[in-house]
N, C-alpha and C positions, 0 to 999 in steps of 0.2 A: 324272866331275867336273862340277859344275854351273857354268853360266855366271854371270858377274857381272850385276848389275842394269843397267838402262839408263844409270844415272849412272856406271857404271864401278866401283861398289863391290861388295862381296861379295853373294852371293845372300841375300835376306832370310830365306828358310827355313833356310839354314845358320846364320845369326846367331841365329835363334830357337832352333834345336836346340842350339847351343853354350851359349847362355844357360840353357836348361833343364837341360843337363848340369851346369853349375856349381851351379845352384839345388838340384838333386837331391843332389849331393854334400854341400852344406851341411846340408840337411835330414837326411841320413843321419848326418852327424856329430852333429847335435843329438840324434838318437835314441840314438846310442851314449853320448853324455855323460849322458843321462837314465838309462841302465842302470848307470852307474858307482857311484852311491851304495850299491848293494847290495854291491859289492865292497869299497868303502872301509869300510863298516860292520864288515866281518869282520877287518880287519887294523889293526895299529897302535893308535892312540888311538880308533879308531872313527869314526863319522860325527857330527861336531860340527855345531853350527848354522852356523858360518861356512863349513865345507866344503860343506855342503848348499847354502848361499846362493851360493857361488862356482859350483858346478856348475849350479844352476838358472839363474843369470844368464848363464853361458856358453852353455847350451842355447838360451835366449831370444835371445841375440845371433846364434847361428848361424841361427835361423829368420828373424830380422830381416835378416840379411845375404843370405839366400836371396831375399828380396824386393827387395834393393837391387842385385842382380847386373846389371841393365840400366842402371844409372846409371854415370856416368863414374868414380866412385870405388868402385863395387861390388867390383871385383876386388881393389883395395887393402884394402878392409875384410875380404874373405874371406882374403886372404893374412895380414893381421895376426892374424886369429882362429886361423890355423894355429899361429902362435907361441904364442898363449895356450893352445891345446890341449896343446902340448908342455910348457908351463910347469905345467900341471896334473899333470905327473908328480911334483911335490912332494907331491901328495895321496896318490898311490899309484903305485908304480913301473910298473904296467901302463899307465898313461896316457902315459909316455914312449914306450913301444912303439906304442900306438895313435896318439899324436900324430905320430910319425915316419912311420907308415904313411899316415895321412891327408895329411900334408904332401907325401909323395912322389906320392900320387894327385893332389893339387892341382897340383903341379909338372907332372905328365904332362898334365893337362887344359889348363894354360897353354900347353904346347908344341903340343898338338893344336889349340888355338884359333889359335895363331900360324900353323900350317900351313894351316888351313882359311880363315881370314879375312885373313891377312897382317898386316903391320905389327908394331908393338911389342907386348910382352906386357901392357901397361897400356892403358887407354883405354876407349872407349865400346862397348858391345855393342848399342846401340839399333838398332832396325830402323826405317828410314825409312818414314814413313806415305805411302800412295799416295793 
């Protein structure tokens, strides 16, 4: 276990690692969302323009959220996107399953963050500058 910084806070390396883990999870979700149109095209009414637009916007939001993880509201944005991913289950049922799996991974990461950095599940992951 690493010691806290001189100011009594968490180790900056640990905070960076946690932030990177959240960002990686969001980028992986964006990649999965970009693979969904092929599946959607084969079932139901097919891949309509609005379905494609929803999926592309959602993938873009996941990438944007990955860049915002270090901000105070970054984890809240990522958490809201988990609900949006589950809601994409209305496009194809497989998205319900993928959404729930990614939401469970996100919840696990929030718990790990709490164990490593302490404090509530929301808040800033910023690393203090030296």
